C-alpha positions, 0 to 999 in steps of 0.5 A: 470480475471478482471485486476484492476491495470496495469503498462506497460513499466514504466520507471522512471529516476532521473537524470542519475539514472534509478530507474524503467526500463520497469516495466510491471505487472497486478494486478487482482481484489481481488488479494494479490501480494507481491513485494520483492527485496533488498533495493534500488530495486525500490519497493517504487518508484513503489508505488510513481509512481502509486500514482502520487507522482512521474511522469513517464518518459514513460509508462502507469499506469491504474486503471480499464483500466483508464489512471492514469498518468496524474491525481494528487494524490488526484484524484487517491485516489478518484478513489480507490487507496491508500497507507501506507508509510514506515515512517508513515505520520500522521497529527501531529496537529490532534489526532488519530481520526481526522487523521482517519476522514480526509480519510472519508471526501468527496472532495467537500464542498457540500459533506462535508455538506451532508456527513453521516459519523460520528465519529462512522465510524472512531472509527470502523475503529480504532478498526479494526486495533487494536487502542483502545478507549484510543488511539483515542484522543492522539497525534500521537507523543505519539504512539509507532511505532507499533501504528503509523503503525496501524494508517497509515493503519487506515487512508488508509482504511478510503479512502475506497480504492479498491486497497491498496499499503502496504509499510512495514506495519508489520515493528515495530509490535509484533508477535501478532500485525502482526497476528491481521493485517493479519487477518484484511487484509484477512478479507478485501480481502473477501470483494474484496479489492486488495493488493500489499505488500512490506515487508522484513518480508517474513515469514508474507508475504508468507501466505497473498499473491497469487503471488510474483514479484521480482525486483532489480535495478528497473528491474522486475526479475520474477513473480510466486508463492512465492515459485517459486520466492524464488527458482528462481536462479536470485532472490536468487543471487539479493535478498538473495546474494546466 
């Protein structure tokens, strides 16, 4: 097995609230993992800790064995990890195509001057997520929620990630759009991309994942196949109220 992302005994507190408590799990290269749990379980907090948007109180987060906990978010992105958000966060002052092209830009000034990326690459990414030519020069505020989700995914893909953290990527999409995005994610997996996916749309999540991690109140309950996790009594009590 080739571990690409690893969390070890991660603890995050906000004042007296323990948001994540001794969270440990590993994700293998090319794997797709579902992260499930009730509202307030700590799923989005886990993503924010992995990205460096929140600092861990204790524990370790590694990408390809490299410790990330001291790195700023932009450096983690350049090492190959990126995320989408429950509430899309486009640059409001840029059109759709410019939003995507931001992810294609290198960090350094020299890199910007010598970069070979073009509008064509941004357009290709837009097409891959289902954004049409007529969408490219629209303001994000003009987009439907479904198209905002697509833009969020396109912006993330533009950073050329090895690991993608997808937070409610299907929310607001039609059945046809979900099918399209699922097809794209499966395509990218064949190219070696790794996913951790948070979704309340369990029917859409199930065929996409190799395993599921269930958590509640910041604590890992169990990990296994989707069916094994959903049949676990502790998961049913915490997540399904049964």
